[in-house]
Every structure is written in structure tokens, then in C-alpha cells.
ZADO-1210 file (C-alpha; in nm, 4 decimals, padded with zeros to 6 digits):
<atoms>
<atom x="10.6312" y="08.4636" z="13.5309" code="UNK" pos="1"/>
<atom x="10.5262" y="08.3792" z="13.1746" code="UNK" pos="2"/>
<atom x="10.1761" y="08.5149" z="13.2395" code="UNK" pos="3"/>
<atom x="10.3295" y="08.8425" z="13.3608" code="UNK" pos="4"/>
<atom x="10.5434" y="08.8634" z="13.0461" code="UNK" pos="5"/>
<atom x="10.2338" y="08.8164" z="12.8318" code="UNK" pos="6"/>
<atom x="10.0533" y="09.0929" z="13.0223" code="UNK" pos="7"/>
<atom x="10.3536" y="09.3227" z="12.9858" code="UNK" pos="8"/>
<atom x="10.3723" y="09.2559" z="12.6117" code="UNK" pos="9"/>
<atom x="09.9993" y="09.3246" z="12.5749" code="UNK" pos="10"/>
<atom x="10.0335" y="09.6541" z="12.7638" code="UNK" pos="11"/>
<atom x="10.3299" y="09.7543" z="12.5457" code="UNK" pos="12"/>
<atom x="10.1332" y="09.6711" z="12.2318" code="UNK" pos="13"/>
<atom x="09.8388" y="09.8873" z="12.3414" code="UNK" pos="14"/>
<atom x="10.0760" y="10.1751" z="12.4165" code="UNK" pos="15"/>
<atom x="10.2572" y="10.1279" z="12.0835" code="UNK" pos="16"/>
<atom x="09.9332" y="10.1493" z="11.8867" code="UNK" pos="17"/>
<atom x="09.8493" y="10.4725" z="12.0720" code="UNK" pos="18"/>
<atom x="10.1953" y="10.6109" z="11.9980" code="UNK" pos="19"/>
<atom x="10.1790" y="10.5252" z="11.6288" code="UNK" pos="20"/>
<atom x="09.9822" y="10.8089" z="11.4747" code="UNK" pos="21"/>
<atom x="09.9171" y="10.8535" z="11.1035" code="UNK" pos="22"/>
<atom x="10.1905" y="11.1190" z="11.1042" code="UNK" pos="23"/>
<atom x="10.4464" y="10.8707" z="11.2350" code="UNK" pos="24"/>
<atom x="10.3325" y="10.6098" z="10.9810" code="UNK" pos="25"/>
<atom x="10.3698" y="10.8574" z="10.6965" code="UNK" pos="26"/>
<atom x="10.7153" y="10.9625" z="10.8181" code="UNK" pos="27"/>
<atom x="10.8231" y="10.5974" z="10.8373" code="UNK" pos="28"/>
<atom x="10.7028" y="10.5245" z="10.4838" code="UNK" pos="29"/>
<atom x="10.8864" y="10.8286" z="10.3474" code="UNK" pos="30"/>
<atom x="11.2062" y="10.7529" z="10.5382" code="UNK" pos="31"/>
<atom x="11.2429" y="10.3821" z="10.4748" code="UNK" pos="32"/>
<atom x="11.0384" y="10.2532" z="10.1833" code="UNK" pos="33"/>
<atom x="11.1672" y="10.2215" z="09.8277" code="UNK" pos="34"/>
<atom x="11.0258" y="10.4231" z="09.5412" code="UNK" pos="35"/>
<atom x="10.8572" y="10.1221" z="09.3762" code="UNK" pos="36"/>
<atom x="10.8523" y="09.9906" z="09.0219" code="UNK" pos="37"/>
<atom x="10.5118" y="09.8494" z="08.9322" code="UNK" pos="38"/>
<atom x="10.1540" y="09.9306" z="09.0268" code="UNK" pos="39"/>
<atom x="10.0110" y="09.7154" z="09.3062" code="UNK" pos="40"/>
<atom x="09.6922" y="09.8766" z="09.4447" code="UNK" pos="41"/>
<atom x="09.5071" y="10.1962" z="09.5330" code="UNK" pos="42"/>
<atom x="09.4864" y="10.3065" z="09.8966" code="UNK" pos="43"/>
<atom x="09.4035" y="10.6120" z="10.1095" code="UNK" pos="44"/>
<atom x="09.6626" y="10.8862" z="10.1245" code="UNK" pos="45"/>
<atom x="09.8756" y="10.8937" z="10.4442" code="UNK" pos="46"/>
<atom x="10.0573" y="11.2142" z="10.5468" code="UNK" pos="47"/>
<atom x="10.4130" y="11.1804" z="10.4195" code="UNK" pos="48"/>
<atom x="10.3197" y="10.9952" z="10.0994" code="UNK" pos="49"/>
<atom x="10.4730" y="11.1264" z="09.7791" code="UNK" pos="50"/>
<atom x="10.2103" y="11.3590" z="09.6268" code="UNK" pos="51"/>
<atom x="10.3239" y="11.2442" z="09.2840" code="UNK" pos="52"/>
<atom x="10.1593" y="10.9095" z="09.3610" code="UNK" pos="53"/>
<atom x="09.8119" y="11.0631" z="09.3975" code="UNK" pos="54"/>
<atom x="09.5618" y="10.9021" z="09.1604" code="UNK" pos="55"/>
<atom x="09.3513" y="11.2040" z="09.0673" code="UNK" pos="56"/>
<atom x="09.0659" y="11.0177" z="08.8959" code="UNK" pos="57"/>
<atom x="09.0084" y="10.7972" z="09.2009" code="UNK" pos="58"/>
<atom x="09.0485" y="11.0987" z="09.4305" code="UNK" pos="59"/>
<atom x="08.7757" y="11.2883" z="09.2445" code="UNK" pos="60"/>
<atom x="08.5470" y="10.9856" z="09.2355" code="UNK" pos="61"/>
<atom x="08.5779" y="10.9024" z="09.6067" code="UNK" pos="62"/>
<atom x="08.6117" y="11.2620" z="09.7287" code="UNK" pos="63"/>
<atom x="08.9199" y="11.1805" z="09.9390" code="UNK" pos="64"/>
<atom x="09.2927" y="11.1605" z="09.8551" code="UNK" pos="65"/>
<atom x="09.3889" y="10.8256" z="09.6996" code="UNK" pos="66"/>
<atom x="09.7423" y="10.7181" z="09.6088" code="UNK" pos="67"/>
<atom x="09.8851" y="10.4413" z="09.3957" code="UNK" pos="68"/>
<atom x="10.0758" y="10.1799" z="09.5926" code="UNK" pos="69"/>
<atom x="10.3765" y="10.0518" z="09.4028" code="UNK" pos="70"/>
<atom x="10.5566" y="09.7220" z="09.4480" code="UNK" pos="71"/>
<atom x="10.8791" y="09.8071" z="09.6259" code="UNK" pos="72"/>
<atom x="11.2227" y="09.7733" z="09.4762" code="UNK" pos="73"/>
<atom x="11.3281" y="09.5556" z="09.7686" code="UNK" pos="74"/>
<atom x="11.1827" y="09.3365" z="10.0376" code="UNK" pos="75"/>
<atom x="11.2486" y="09.5677" z="10.3290" code="UNK" pos="76"/>
<atom x="11.3738" y="09.4323" z="10.6617" code="UNK" pos="77"/>
<atom x="11.3667" y="09.6606" z="10.9654" code="UNK" pos="78"/>
<atom x="11.6094" y="09.5300" z="11.2284" code="UNK" pos="79"/>
<atom x="11.5841" y="09.6710" z="11.5801" code="UNK" pos="80"/>
<atom x="11.8970" y="09.6401" z="11.7952" code="UNK" pos="81"/>
<atom x="11.7743" y="09.7306" z="12.1430" code="UNK" pos="82"/>
<atom x="11.9967" y="09.8048" z="12.4424" code="UNK" pos="83"/>
<atom x="11.8759" y="09.6457" z="12.7683" code="UNK" pos="84"/>
<atom x="12.1711" y="09.7389" z="12.9914" code="UNK" pos="85"/>
<atom x="12.1506" y="09.8829" z="13.3420" code="UNK" pos="86"/>
<atom x="12.2524" y="10.2366" z="13.2403" code="UNK" pos="87"/>
<atom x="11.9048" y="10.2796" z="13.0910" code="UNK" pos="88"/>
<atom x="11.7458" y="10.2667" z="13.4379" code="UNK" pos="89"/>
<atom x="11.7846" y="10.6425" z="13.4616" code="UNK" pos="90"/>
<atom x="11.5429" y="10.9300" z="13.4282" code="UNK" pos="91"/>
<atom x="11.3527" y="11.1840" z="13.6319" code="UNK" pos="92"/>
<atom x="10.9797" y="11.2356" z="13.6578" code="UNK" pos="93"/>
<atom x="10.8919" y="10.8666" z="13.6400" code="UNK" pos="94"/>
<atom x="11.0215" y="10.8221" z="13.2828" code="UNK" pos="95"/>
<atom x="11.3363" y="10.6162" z="13.2318" code="UNK" pos="96"/>
<atom x="11.5543" y="10.5692" z="12.9277" code="UNK" pos="97"/>
<atom x="11.4597" y="10.2003" z="12.9311" code="UNK" pos="98"/>
<atom x="11.0925" y="10.2945" z="12.8925" code="UNK" pos="99"/>
<atom x="11.1806" y="10.5254" z="12.6032" code="UNK" pos="100"/>
<atom x="11.3870" y="10.2647" z="12.4208" code="UNK" pos="101"/>
<atom x="11.1133" y="10.0030" z="12.4502" code="UNK" pos="102"/>
<atom x="10.8359" y="10.2417" z="12.3465" code="UNK" pos="103"/>
<atom x="11.0300" y="10.3659" z="12.0436" code="UNK" pos="104"/>
<atom x="11.1158" y="10.0115" z="11.9336" code="UNK" pos="105"/>
<atom x="10.7541" y="09.9026" z="11.9779" code="UNK" pos="106"/>
<atom x="10.6241" y="10.2008" z="11.7783" code="UNK" pos="107"/>
<atom x="10.8659" y="10.1262" z="11.4939" code="UNK" pos="108"/>
<atom x="10.7657" y="09.7583" z="11.4983" code="UNK" pos="109"/>
<atom x="10.3937" y="09.8390" z="11.4790" code="UNK" pos="110"/>
<atom x="10.4579" y="10.0846" z="11.1955" code="UNK" pos="111"/>
<atom x="10.6660" y="09.8285" z="11.0041" code="UNK" pos="112"/>
<atom x="10.3901" y="09.5679" z="11.0291" code="UNK" pos="113"/>
<atom x="10.1376" y="09.8210" z="10.9005" code="UNK" pos="114"/>
<atom x="10.3708" y="09.8891" z="10.6061" code="UNK" pos="115"/>
<atom x="10.3959" y="09.5115" z="10.5446" code="UNK" pos="116"/>
<atom x="10.7696" y="09.5094" z="10.6132" code="UNK" pos="117"/>
<atom x="10.9551" y="09.2306" z="10.7913" code="UNK" pos="118"/>
<atom x="11.0939" y="09.2898" z="11.1405" code="UNK" pos="119"/>
<atom x="11.4064" y="09.1463" z="11.3025" code="UNK" pos="120"/>
<atom x="11.5177" y="09.2038" z="11.6606" code="UNK" pos="121"/>
<atom x="11.8301" y="09.1659" z="11.8714" code="UNK" pos="122"/>
<atom x="11.8399" y="09.2716" z="12.2365" code="UNK" pos="123"/>
<atom x="12.1752" y="09.3147" z="12.4092" code="UNK" pos="124"/>
<atom x="12.3475" y="09.4249" z="12.7285" code="UNK" pos="125"/>
<atom x="12.6838" y="09.2659" z="12.8143" code="UNK" pos="126"/>
<atom x="12.6191" y="09.0288" z="12.5247" code="UNK" pos="127"/>
<atom x="12.3449" y="08.9115" z="12.2947" code="UNK" pos="128"/>
<atom x="12.0258" y="08.8406" z="12.4927" code="UNK" pos="129"/>
<atom x="11.7619" y="08.7433" z="12.2393" code="UNK" pos="130"/>
<atom x="11.7417" y="08.7261" z="11.8599" code="UNK" pos="131"/>
<atom x="11.4423" y="08.7108" z="11.6274" code="UNK" pos="132"/>
<atom x="11.5158" y="08.6521" z="11.2565" code="UNK" pos="133"/>
<atom x="11.3220" y="08.8584" z="11.0008" code="UNK" pos="134"/>
<atom x="10.9508" y="08.7829" z="10.9695" code="UNK" pos="135"/>
<atom x="10.6319" y="08.9771" z="10.9165" code="UNK" pos="136"/>
<atom x="10.2759" y="08.9868" z="11.0403" code="UNK" pos="137"/>
<atom x="10.0965" y="09.0129" z="11.3753" code="UNK" pos="138"/>
<atom x="10.2620" y="08.7019" z="11.5227" code="UNK" pos="139"/>
<atom x="10.6105" y="08.8427" z="11.4669" code="UNK" pos="140"/>
<atom x="10.4976" y="09.1703" z="11.6199" code="UNK" pos="141"/>
<atom x="10.3846" y="08.9846" z="11.9318" code="UNK" pos="142"/>
<atom x="10.7228" y="08.8062" z="11.9504" code="UNK" pos="143"/>
<atom x="10.9049" y="09.1391" z="11.9250" code="UNK" pos="144"/>
<atom x="10.6952" y="09.3038" z="12.1958" code="UNK" pos="145"/>
<atom x="10.7431" y="09.0055" z="12.4280" code="UNK" pos="146"/>
<atom x="11.1193" y="09.0161" z="12.3753" code="UNK" pos="147"/>
<atom x="11.1280" y="09.3891" z="12.4495" code="UNK" pos="148"/>
<atom x="10.9833" y="09.3163" z="12.7926" code="UNK" pos="149"/>
<atom x="11.2800" y="09.0941" z="12.8793" code="UNK" pos="150"/>
<atom x="11.5133" y="09.1981" z="13.1614" code="UNK" pos="151"/>
<atom x="11.8809" y="09.2889" z="13.1504" code="UNK" pos="152"/>
<atom x="12.1306" y="09.0091" z="13.2039" code="UNK" pos="153"/>
<atom x="12.4355" y="09.2123" z="13.3021" code="UNK" pos="154"/>
<atom x="12.5758" y="09.5508" z="13.3943" code="UNK" pos="155"/>
<atom x="12.8193" y="09.6347" z="13.1156" code="UNK" pos="156"/>
<atom x="12.7174" y="09.7157" z="12.7574" code="UNK" pos="157"/>
<atom x="12.8692" y="09.5337" z="12.4609" code="UNK" pos="158"/>
<atom x="12.6996" y="09.6033" z="12.1278" code="UNK" pos="159"/>
<atom x="12.9482" y="09.4038" z="11.9197" code="UNK" pos="160"/>
<atom x="12.7575" y="09.0717" z="11.9141" code="UNK" pos="161"/>
<atom x="12.4323" y="09.2418" z="11.8082" code="UNK" pos="162"/>
<atom x="12.6030" y="09.4425" z="11.5341" code="UNK" pos="163"/>
<atom x="12.7933" y="09.1351" z="11.4140" code="UNK" pos="164"/>
<atom x="12.4657" y="08.9380" z="11.4023" code="UNK" pos="165"/>
<atom x="12.3108" y="09.2108" z="11.1872" code="UNK" pos="166"/>
<atom x="12.6127" y="09.2243" z="10.9557" code="UNK" pos="167"/>
<atom x="12.6403" y="08.8466" z="10.9169" code="UNK" pos="168"/>
<atom x="12.2786" y="08.7274" z="10.8939" code="UNK" pos="169"/>
<atom x="12.0480" y="09.0007" z="10.7634" code="UNK" pos="170"/>
<atom x="11.9781" y="09.0568" z="10.3924" code="UNK" pos="171"/>
<atom x="12.1944" y="09.3287" z="10.2401" code="UNK" pos="172"/>
<atom x="12.0533" y="09.6829" z="10.2590" code="UNK" pos="173"/>
<atom x="11.8353" y="09.6118" z="10.5607" code="UNK" pos="174"/>
<atom x="11.7471" y="09.9077" z="10.7826" code="UNK" pos="175"/>
<atom x="11.9328" y="09.8537" z="11.1120" code="UNK" pos="176"/>
<atom x="11.8157" y="10.0786" z="11.3961" code="UNK" pos="177"/>
<atom x="12.0183" y="10.0813" z="11.7186" code="UNK" pos="178"/>
<atom x="11.8222" y="10.2153" z="12.0177" code="UNK" pos="179"/>
<atom x="12.0481" y="10.2910" z="12.3135" code="UNK" pos="180"/>
<atom x="12.2072" y="10.5626" z="12.5247" code="UNK" pos="181"/>
<atom x="12.5219" y="10.4720" z="12.3227" code="UNK" pos="182"/>
<atom x="12.7294" y="10.4738" z="12.6423" code="UNK" pos="183"/>
<atom x="12.9598" y="10.1979" z="12.5275" code="UNK" pos="184"/>
<atom x="13.3037" y="10.1888" z="12.3599" code="UNK" pos="185"/>
<atom x="13.3506" y="10.1877" z="11.9843" code="UNK" pos="186"/>
<atom x="13.2416" y="09.8365" z="11.8724" code="UNK" pos="187"/>
<atom x="13.5143" y="09.8439" z="11.6078" code="UNK" pos="188"/>
<atom x="13.4899" y="09.6065" z="11.3122" code="UNK" pos="189"/>
<atom x="13.1346" y="09.4936" z="11.3919" code="UNK" pos="190"/>
<atom x="13.0049" y="09.8515" z="11.3666" code="UNK" pos="191"/>
<atom x="13.1908" y="09.9179" z="11.0427" code="UNK" pos="192"/>
<atom x="13.0771" y="09.5955" z="10.8744" code="UNK" pos="193"/>
<atom x="12.7176" y="09.6689" z="10.9719" code="UNK" pos="194"/>
<atom x="12.7380" y="10.0245" z="10.8360" code="UNK" pos="195"/>
<atom x="12.8934" y="09.8993" z="10.5119" code="UNK" pos="196"/>
<atom x="12.6317" y="09.6309" z="10.4448" code="UNK" pos="197"/>
<atom x="12.3153" y="09.8015" z="10.5726" code="UNK" pos="198"/>
<atom x="12.1501" y="10.1398" z="10.6230" code="UNK" pos="199"/>
<atom x="12.2454" y="10.2129" z="10.9829" code="UNK" pos="200"/>
<atom x="12.0452" y="10.4421" z="11.2129" code="UNK" pos="201"/>
<atom x="12.1743" y="10.5234" z="11.5612" code="UNK" pos="202"/>
<atom x="11.9110" y="10.6590" z="11.8001" code="UNK" pos="203"/>
<atom x="12.0582" y="10.7971" z="12.1222" code="UNK" pos="204"/>
<atom x="11.8022" y="10.8152" z="12.4055" code="UNK" pos="205"/>
<atom x="11.8457" y="11.1153" z="12.6338" code="UNK" pos="206"/>
<atom x="11.6844" y="11.2518" z="12.9484" code="UNK" pos="207"/>
<atom x="11.6699" y="11.6179" z="13.0604" code="UNK" pos="208"/>
<atom x="11.8467" y="11.5090" z="13.3794" code="UNK" pos="209"/>
<atom x="12.1585" y="11.4252" z="13.1745" code="UNK" pos="210"/>
<atom x="12.2549" y="11.7924" z="13.1921" code="UNK" pos="211"/>
<atom x="12.1631" y="11.8368" z="13.5577" code="UNK" pos="212"/>
<atom x="12.5293" y="11.8601" z="13.6603" code="UNK" pos="213"/>
<atom x="12.5369" y="12.2146" z="13.5245" code="UNK" pos="214"/>
<atom x="12.2860" y="12.3263" z="13.7862" code="UNK" pos="215"/>
<atom x="12.3061" y="12.0930" z="14.0868" code="UNK" pos="216"/>
<atom x="12.5342" y="12.0865" z="14.3886" code="UNK" pos="217"/>
<atom x="12.7933" y="11.8061" z="14.3892" code="UNK" pos="218"/>
<atom x="12.6656" y="11.4601" z="14.4884" code="UNK" pos="219"/>
<atom x="12.8254" y="11.1178" z="14.5103" code="UNK" pos="220"/>
<atom x="12.7031" y="10.8777" z="14.2414" code="UNK" pos="221"/>
<atom x="12.7732" y="10.5173" z="14.1420" code="UNK" pos="222"/>
<atom x="12.7728" y="10.3921" z="13.7822" code="UNK" pos="223"/>
<atom x="12.4943" y="10.1380" z="13.7205" code="UNK" pos="224"/>
<atom x="12.7244" y="09.9361" z="13.4951" code="UNK" pos="225"/>
<atom x="13.0843" y="09.9711" z="13.6165" code="UNK" pos="226"/>
<atom x="13.0043" y="10.0224" z="13.9848" code="UNK" pos="227"/>
<atom x="13.2609" y="10.3039" z="14.0030" code="UNK" pos="228"/>
<atom x="13.1864" y="10.5890" z="14.2413" code="UNK" pos="229"/>
<atom x="13.2458" y="10.9537" z="14.1554" code="UNK" pos="230"/>
<atom x="13.1369" y="11.3062" z="14.2410" code="UNK" pos="231"/>
<atom x="12.8831" y="11.4627" z="14.0053" code="UNK" pos="232"/>
<atom x="12.7991" y="11.8313" z="14.0084" code="UNK" pos="233"/>
<atom x="12.8893" y="12.1767" z="13.8871" code="UNK" pos="234"/>
<atom x="13.2027" y="12.2128" z="14.1054" code="UNK" pos="235"/>
<atom x="13.3500" y="11.8875" z="13.9825" code="UNK" pos="236"/>
<atom x="13.2911" y="11.9305" z="13.6102" code="UNK" pos="237"/>
<atom x="13.6533" y="12.0028" z="13.5291" code="UNK" pos="238"/>
<atom x="13.7660" y="11.6914" z="13.7126" code="UNK" pos="239"/>
<atom x="13.5179" y="11.4582" z="13.5455" code="UNK" pos="240"/>
<atom x="13.6433" y="11.2476" z="13.2519" code="UNK" pos="241"/>
<atom x="13.4610" y="11.2905" z="12.9253" code="UNK" pos="242"/>
<atom x="13.1542" y="11.0724" z="12.8922" code="UNK" pos="243"/>
<atom x="13.2463" y="10.7409" z="12.7375" code="UNK" pos="244"/>
<atom x="13.0401" y="10.6445" z="12.4409" code="UNK" pos="245"/>
<atom x="12.9986" y="10.6715" z="12.0685" code="UNK" pos="246"/>
<atom x="13.0289" y="11.0234" z="11.9331" code="UNK" pos="247"/>
<atom x="12.8198" y="11.1629" z="11.6490" code="UNK" pos="248"/>
<atom x="13.1317" y="11.2507" z="11.4472" code="UNK" pos="249"/>
<atom x="13.2434" y="10.8872" z="11.4345" code="UNK" pos="250"/>
<atom x="12.8961" y="10.7618" z="11.3460" code="UNK" pos="251"/>
<atom x="12.8454" y="11.0143" z="11.0680" code="UNK" pos="252"/>
<atom x="13.1878" y="10.9289" z="10.9247" code="UNK" pos="253"/>
<atom x="13.0429" y="10.5794" z="10.8736" code="UNK" pos="254"/>
<atom x="12.7413" y="10.7363" z="10.6950" code="UNK" pos="255"/>
<atom x="12.5072" y="10.6368" z="10.9781" code="UNK" pos="256"/>
<atom x="12.1983" y="10.8474" z="11.0428" code="UNK" pos="257"/>
<atom x="12.2098" y="10.9809" z="11.3996" code="UNK" pos="258"/>
<atom x="11.9081" y="11.0957" z="11.5994" code="UNK" pos="259"/>
<atom x="11.8169" y="11.1787" z="11.9569" code="UNK" pos="260"/>
<atom x="11.5137" y="11.0432" z="12.1387" code="UNK" pos="261"/>
<atom x="11.3843" y="11.2065" z="12.4562" code="UNK" pos="262"/>
<atom x="11.2181" y="11.0368" z="12.7485" code="UNK" pos="263"/>
<atom x="10.8588" y="11.1072" z="12.8506" code="UNK" pos="264"/>
<atom x="10.6094" y="11.3016" z="12.6413" code="UNK" pos="265"/>
<atom x="10.8791" y="11.4173" z="12.3966" code="UNK" pos="266"/>
<atom x="10.9592" y="11.0633" z="12.2815" code="UNK" pos="267"/>
<atom x="10.7260" y="11.0149" z="11.9841" code="UNK" pos="268"/>
<atom x="10.7673" y="11.3730" z="11.8520" code="UNK" pos="269"/>
<atom x="11.1466" y="11.3266" z="11.8627" code="UNK" pos="270"/>
<atom x="11.1155" y="10.9946" z="11.6755" code="UNK" pos="271"/>
<atom x="10.8976" y="11.1617" z="11.4141" code="UNK" pos="272"/>
<atom x="11.1524" y="11.4432" z="11.3724" code="UNK" pos="273"/>
<atom x="11.4277" y="11.1888" z="11.3127" code="UNK" pos="274"/>
<atom x="11.2252" y="11.0117" z="11.0423" code="UNK" pos="275"/>
<atom x="11.1402" y="11.3403" z="10.8727" code="UNK" pos="276"/>
<atom x="11.5057" y="11.4512" z="10.8840" code="UNK" pos="277"/>
<atom x="11.6101" y="11.1211" z="10.7276" code="UNK" pos="278"/>
<atom x="11.3606" y="11.1781" z="10.4470" code="UNK" pos="279"/>
<atom x="11.5103" y="11.5215" z="10.3741" code="UNK" pos="280"/>
<atom x="11.8636" y="11.3866" z="10.3762" code="UNK" pos="281"/>
<atom x="12.1867" y="11.5798" z="10.4555" code="UNK" pos="282"/>
<atom x="12.1629" y="11.9554" z="10.4866" code="UNK" pos="283"/>
</atoms>
């Protein structure tokens, strides 16, 4: 079992390095890193770097864009709060929401290590599954990827323990990224404390099949988490209760950044768009 987990983590790491292009790295740096105070080193330009940091003398001498790396204003911690509940085992075309959540978390972890940031992780389903305190470097990356390959421990989704862990233990002004379908009730105080102390990003994973009820004939379905049975389809839309989960209006009222990730081949482009939108800010 342990050997299989190691193989799974290795496969996820290979995929994450493929997913993490220079464009994604540049978008991450622009979205999350501080502006810097003091000169630290010269390095090659990465798309997304502030052009004002270009060192023109070195650029002319080496015949390629060179930028000044500045010591950051803060020691950045990227905390990934990753949903592992049963509702993520959904998706058409061989791509599930669980795959998307893991791939996105792995890509962010690889990018953070490249940027020399520290990574923290909390996985959750009906409670807190696994926690990794902030650390940096290749060994921490391997720990994160191994934890992402863990299995769900329950049907229901309860994000409160993970959010409370982030609010209570992480350094102030950490970047907290929640990766989930967000199909769980308002976590209440834990969500608000986390949003108040940290920079909170909520990434809702979606699948094109989520909107299939507009086109398909009615079918009987069973919830992966609650076990409740219902009829799903175009004729029953008016009878269906509204989807339970966190709405964008609530999250934005807490000044959280909200993005949507898509399963399959659209995953990494959608992650890149979120990072670029966060760089631009509101409007």
C-alpha cells in the first residue's frame, strides 16, 4: 500500500511539472509575491515579471531579458486546503473533479517551491484528514504530493476544521487557497476568521456535465455524500431545490478571491486565468 502511494505521488509530481509552464509560474509570481525591498540577485526574466525590474545593462550584456530579484516584504506561506470528499468523484470523459483538484494543488505546490515559498497543506472531507505545517524545499513538495494522493474518509463535507486550522496556526497574511466544488454549507466563524487573518482564495472546480440537466431527459440520481435520491433532468428543474453550497456573493463580501477551475484539458488554462485576474485586481 505504501509503495503504491509512493508511485502515485511520483506520477502526480511528473504531471505537475508538465502542467507548470513558465506562463503559470509568471502568473503565480505576479499574483502572490510581494513587491520587495532590497536587491537580492539577478535572474532570467519570466513572463509575468514586473518590467520595471528589468536590469537593462545586464540584459544588453547577456542578450536576453534579465530582472532584479528583490528580497520580499514577507516570508510567503501558500496554504492549500484541499477537498477530498466523495462529491468530487464526478465528471464525464474520464476526468473527475477529484483529478482536477489534485492536479491544481500539485501545480501550485510545484510553482511555490520554484518561487522559494513555503507550502502548508490541509486535506478534508467530513473532517480534517491530514495536515502539513509550513515548510519549503523538495522534501516538503514530496510530502504534499503524497498527501494529495490520500483517499476520502467520509461522505459529507465539513470545511470548518481546515479553515479553523488555517486561521489559528498559520502566520498572518498567508495565502490560503481552498480547492473544492464548494458544495458544503457556510462554515460560519471559521471562514470569517480565515478571511480576516489571511488572503483567501476560493477555487470552485466545475465540470461541463454540471449543466447537463438543461439538456438531458430526467434520470434518478443518488447524492455521493448524503445518499439522498432525486430526479435530475430538464422536466424536474422547477422541483429541484437550489444547489447547496457557498455562493460567490457571500465569498466576495468577505473579500475572498473567487475563481473557477474546469476539469480535463481546461484545468491549467483556467488556473492561469484566475492568477492573472488576481494580479489585475477588481474590475
